[in-house]
C-alpha positions in Angstrom: 4.7 11.7 20.2 1.3 12.1 18.6 2.8 14.6 16.1 5.6 12.3 15.2 3.1 9.5 14.6 0.9 11.7 12.5 3.8 13.0 10.4 4.9 9.4 9.7 1.3 8.4 8.8 1.1 11.3 6.4 4.4 10.4 4.9 3.4 6.7 4.5 -0.1 7.7 3.1 1.7 9.9 0.4 4.2 7.0 -0.5 1.3 4.5 -0.6 -0.8 7.0 -2.9 2.3 7.4 -5.3 2.9 3.6 -5.6 -0.9 2.9 -5.9 -1.2 5.3 -8.9 2.1 3.8 -10.4 0.8 0.3 -9.9 -2.6 1.1 -11.4 -1.1 2.4 -14.6 1.0 -0.7 -14.8 -2.1 -2.8 -14.2 -4.0 -0.9 -16.8 -1.3 -1.8 -19.4 -1.3 -5.4 -18.3 -5.0 -5.7 -18.6 -4.9 -4.1 -22.0 -2.3 -6.6 -23.1 -4.4 -9.5 -21.6 -7.5 -8.3 -23.4 -5.8 -8.2 -26.7 -4.1 -11.6 -26.3 -7.2 -13.8 -25.1 -6.1 -17.4 -24.5 -2.4 -16.4 -23.8 -1.5 -16.8 -20.4 0.0 -13.9 -18.4 3.7 -13.2 -18.8 6.4 -13.3 -16.1 6.2 -9.5 -15.8 2.6 -9.6 -15.2 3.0 -12.2 -12.4 5.9 -10.2 -10.9 3.7 -7.1 -10.9 0.8 -8.8 -9.2 3.1 -10.2 -6.5 4.8 -6.9 -5.9 1.4 -5.2 -5.7 0.2 -7.7 -3.0 3.5 -7.3 -1.1 3.0 -3.6 -1.1 -0.5 -3.6 0.2 0.5 -6.0 3.0 3.5 -3.9 4.0 1.1 -0.9 4.0 -1.4 -2.7 6.1 1.2 -3.6 8.6 2.4 0.0 8.8 -1.0 1.4 9.3 -2.1 -1.2 11.9 1.1 -0.4 13.9 0.5 3.3 13.7 -3.2 3.0 14.8 -2.0 0.9 17.7 0.6 3.7 18.7 -2.2 6.3 18.4 -4.4 4.3 20.6 -1.7 3.9 23.2 -0.9 7.6 23.1 -4.5 8.5 23.6 -4.8 6.1 26.4 -1.7 7.6 28.1 -3.1 11.0 27.8 -6.4 10.0 29.4 -4.5 8.2 32.3 -2.4 11.4 33.0 
């Protein structure tokens, strides 16, 4: 079971890394636009981008905490055996 959890964590880590890089590029563009249009409030797309990024971070955090708990249970089971 530990190998399965490890593989899932590696897949999730790779996915999170890809999304992080994509969102970083989007945020760089948004920051550039905001810097050139000082005094102009962020547009709807910028707000949506921020909300999506926070949602992605929370989803990743939830997945990782579950995976860590599963690893802990697997280690405890091995020690008890």
